[in-house]
C-alpha positions, 0 to 999 in steps of 0.5 A: 063131759063129751069124749072125743078129739078137738079139731086142733088135735086132729089137724096136728095129727094130720100135719105130723102124718103129712110130714112123715109121708113126705119123708118116707115116700121119696126114700121108698122110691129111691130104694125101689130104683136102687133095687132095680139097678142092682137087679139090672147089673146082676142080670147083665153080669149073668148074661155076659158070663154065659156068653163068655162061657159059651165062647170058651167052650165052643170057640165061637159066640152065640148067634142068639140068646136062645143058644145059651138056653139050648146049650144049658148056659142059662135056664132062661133069659133074665129080664130087664127090671126097668122094662119088665121084659126079657128084651136086650140090645144085642151087640154083634161082632164087628170085624176089622177093616182088614179082616175077611168077612165070615158069615158065622162071625157076622151074627155073633153076639158078643155083649148085651145092653139094656134097652131102658132109658133113664139115668142111674144114681151114679149119673150113667145111662142104663143103656150104656151098662 
């Protein structure tokens, strides 16, 4: 008697593996995306917190993210996990119409946003975070 697997047994095993992979791969992809969203939220919080601390200490906003490193509010600029780069959309201070123009305030960074395109699981765009 020969030992081995029949074609039917191999096909059944392959079908079961196919079903399991079709369940696991989407779950894995969504887990990776959720992890990147969590990192993005945390990195935005870290930069915004450093900007706020800079303002509270210096009574002015930084004019560049490198100011946060130079003044030891950050060790390094956090990266955007979707872009895998340390690039952010800088939101500069915009004076009111009645306010006089101040060149120091004109370059002030008051916030950062992500440059990543796409939509999160909650339906918001990453660029609006």
